[in-house]
Each structure stands twice: as structure tokens, then as C-alpha cells.
C-alpha positions, 0 to 999 in steps of 0.5 A: 733852084730845086733838085729832084730826088731822082737827081740826088744820086747823080751828084751825091754818090761817088763824088768828092766833097769839093765836087759836091760843094761845087755842084751846090754852088753852080746850082745855087742850092741853099745859097744864103748870100748874093754878090753883085760883082763887077761894073755890071753888078752881076749877081752871084749866089754863094754860101756864108758857111763856105766863105767864112771857113776859108777867109778871115775877111768873110768871117768878119763880114758875116760874123762880126759885130756889124754883119753884112746884109744878104746882098754885097756889092763887089765893084772892084773885082771882075766876074771872071776873077770872082768866079775863080776865087769862089772855085778855090774857096769851094774846091781848093783849086784855082786856074792862075795864068800870066794874064789873070795873075794880077787880078787874082792877087788883088782878090787874094789880098782883099780876102786874105787868101794866103795860099792863093797869093803863094800860088801866084808868087810861084807862077811869077817866079819865072817872070822874075828871072827874065828881062821882064823882072821889073813886072814881077818886082812891081807886082811883088811890091804892090802885093807884099810878096817879099820873096818874089821881090827879092828874087826879082831885084836880084835878077835886075841887079845881075841884068840891069841893062836888059831889065831897064830897057824893058817896055815895062820899066818906064811904067814902074811905080816910084817905090819900085824905081827907088828899090832899083836905083838905091842898089849898090849892085847894078850891073850897068853904067851910071849913064844908062841908069840916068837915061832910064831915070830921065825917060821914066820921069818923062813918062810920069809927067805925061801920065800925070798930064803935067806941064814939063817944067823944073818945078813939076819934074822935082815934084814927080821925082822928089828925093829919088833924084839923089839916088842917081850918082850924077858925078859918075855920069859921062861928062859929055852926056851930063853937059849936053843932055842932063843939064838941059832937062831942068831936073837939076837946079843951078847949084846942083849942076855946078856941084856936079861940074866941080866934082868932075875936077876932083872936088867931093860932091856933098849932094850926090853919091860918088861911089861906083856901083859894083855888079852883084857878082863882084860884091864883097861878102863878109863872113861872121864866124861867131865861135872861138872854138868848137866841140863835138857831140851836139844833138838837136832834135828840136829847134836851134834858133838865134836872133841877129840884128844889124845897125845898117841895111844888109843882105844875108846870102848864106849860113854856115852850119856845123856838120856831123861828127860821123858818117850819117844815114841819108834818111837823116840828112835833110833839115829845114832852115828858115829866116824870120823877120821881126814879126816872125814871118818867114822871109826865106825857107829851104830844105837843106842837106847835111854832108853824109860824111863827117864834116866840121861845117858846111856853107849854104848860099842862097839868093840874098835876103834883105835885112833892114837896119835895127830890126830883129831877125831869127835864124832857125834850124829844125830837127837836125837829129844827128850828132854835130860839131858845135861852137863855144866861146862865141862872139856876140857881134861882128863889125865890117865896113863900119856896120855891126851885126849882133847876135841875140838869144831867141825865145824860139830855141828849144835846144842849147843854142844861144849867144855863147854856144851851139849851132850856126857856125857863121853868117854870110852877108854884105852891107848895103853901103848906100844910105839915104841922105836926110836932106831936111830943109835942103830938099825944100831949097832944091825945089825952087824953079829957075824960070828961063829957057834951057839954052840960056840955063846951061849958058848961065850955068857954065858962066857961073861955074867958071866964075867960081 
């Protein structure tokens, strides 16, 4: 589209760079690539230069060893979403709503637009703190939003009954259901958890257009079955309802019945889940003694690793040795995973008065077993206390947390001395069974009707 000279001043003069770029886009001025978007293949023209400058995917697409042609098909993104993403690329602005957030997340994931993903995550945080937290969990799991996933799960753990009663709960993916029901900290009875699981299983069978029989049920649920703590389900409900569904084999039903009379189950977890508010928090106080006069104007960093899955929900930071100015109070705290990607970050405040240490708590961060994580403190610019004669590890509940030196540290903090007075954490005491051949054994089908099945089960039980 040609632009007359007399019109140039109207969009060039007194305009910001984003406004000029958007004008170029809307009026197709000097465009050199065309996208055929959506099912209708609507043509949208754009500029390779702008696309390459904002997205590594577009950069590879146009500047890689096998560059794309001037026409590119984009059938998997609708026209409205693609327009919004282009607007962001050209103007740094994007309109995200609860209605379009999943579509925008998909596009942001496809074109590696990290800031857009973060904006979507921020919007979804309100959902993560509501009875629709399962929706936020599902979105976070699909698009690898670790912070949102953590916050969603924490709300679900504290409000399990309401969240599992959500109309969206039965539409969760298998991965999301696993995330929820493997938790030791659900605030609901095992019977209610079991009811949700059976309803979710039925929905999966229906969605897959499968015949509802024991074999198909076992194919759908797989080893998720062993995350339900059947020995803790109400006995009458188990006898009258669960045992009729075909979800358990005859030996498994007998195993649960026997657990009702005091025999330990070797198939299902029998440990009662504890609500999040009642969890037992361990404190790893790593120093044997403390000194004064530590000054860290760089990065205090300390690695740590656990031999079991755990959640870290706080740190203890050494405090100032004297009264400090409020302008020096703030510092940055961060936790990085083994790929040095931030899994938690926050701006924290030191106490203004002298204090040996201060405890900071936050929403629990999942720490996977046998992976190296790093604690970071950036620019505490005042003199603080510090620890000496530090312990290299801490053991609780049969699990061990070990601290390690970090190459990111620019101060003297290490395994023997320095900042980080302590770590607050709790272990995920549930560990998945490794069923091996037993899983195959459990997949066998019992071919008779449900009423005969339960009669035979009880008969078999009383014979033992």
C-alpha cells in the first residue's frame, strides 16, 4: 500500500517508535513476509526484521540454514490471537484476558515469547487462588509455568474438597491428576479423593469412546491407581461402591479388605494425608557458631541437594549487626534449579534494628530429588552476622539435605561459613512404587458381572 508524501507527517511526526511500527504493520508498508493464518488461511503481512528482533523462533525461521519462503502457513493459531501476538512484537503491548489467555500462551510457547508467558502467568495467578485452581494447574502444567503450578497446587492442597468439586476437575489431564493425588497434604478425606478419582476415570473412558470394562479402566488410569490410599477409604463405601467398579483386581480388593483388619497393605499407601497447615516443617540450621562483621556487596550463593523430593518453604538470613538505613534494607533472594532457571524470586527486607537472623517464609517450592538447586542473595550491602563451623548436611525423616559450594558465589559464602543461617523445608514422604512386573499382573481382566465379582471377592476373602 503506497503512502502519499503529504501523509508522511501525519504518522511520522510526533509519534513513538511503537506507533510508527504499528502503522507500518497495519498499512502493509514494506512488508516482506506473508502468513496464512487459521483454518481459513487469512493472509497477514509483516516484516522479517521486526519478527527476528523479538523471537528466536522467527530468527531461526528466516536466518537459519534453511530459511522459510515468503509465505508461511500458521494453521494452529486463530487470526485474533496472531494479531495480538504481532501487536506485542511491534509495540510491546498485548491484551490478555481470561478468555484468550490459553490461546496466547500457546502462541507465546510456540514463538518463545518469554515476557508474554510471564504476563499470562501473572493473570492466571488470580485463578490459582480460587476454586478453579485446577484450571490454573492444568494451564501451568501444559505450558511449563512452574511458579503458577506451585501456587495452584498449594491452593488445591489447602482447599481440596472445593477444588475437586469444580466442574473443570474431571477434565484434568492424567499428569495434573497425578500432581494432585500424589500429595501428602490434601485437606480432604481419602473417600472424597477416591470419589473424584472414579468420576475422573469415568470421564476419561467416555472421552476416549471406550467400553467401560476392567481392562480399559486399567489402561486409562495406569499406575495412578496406586496413588489412591484405598485402605483409608470408608469401609462401607469401598465395599458397596469401589469394589463394584472393576477398577481393582480381585487380589487388590482382598488386599484392602485384609488391611481393614490390621494387616499391612503391600500395594497401597496407608499413611493418612495431612492438611497443608498441619505439615511438619524441618529447619536446617547449618552453622555451629556465629560471628559478626560479614559484608556482602556481591552474590551470596549456596548449592543444596536432597536425596528425596521435598518442598522448601522458607530461609533464615543473618541480620544486621547494627541499626541500618531503610534505603539499604532491601535485597533480592532467588532459588535456581539445576538449569539455573529461577523457580522462586522475591525482594526481601532486613530488619532495621540489629538482629542475629530473620526467618522468611513463602509458598512451598518443589525440590526434586538428587538435583542441584542454588540459593542466591544479591547485594546485602550492610554488615551482618554470619555462620562458621557449618554442617555439610541435615537428615530428617530418613532423608538428607546436603549443601554444596556454588560457582555463582562472589563472596566468601561456602559450605563452611557465610550467609544463609538456615533452610525451612518438609519432605514429600510419599514415594512412587516401582511396580515392575506387578503392573502387568494387575492389568489382567476378570470377566464376569459386577455383582458376581463382589460375591466371589467376599467368598475368597473369608476363605483365607
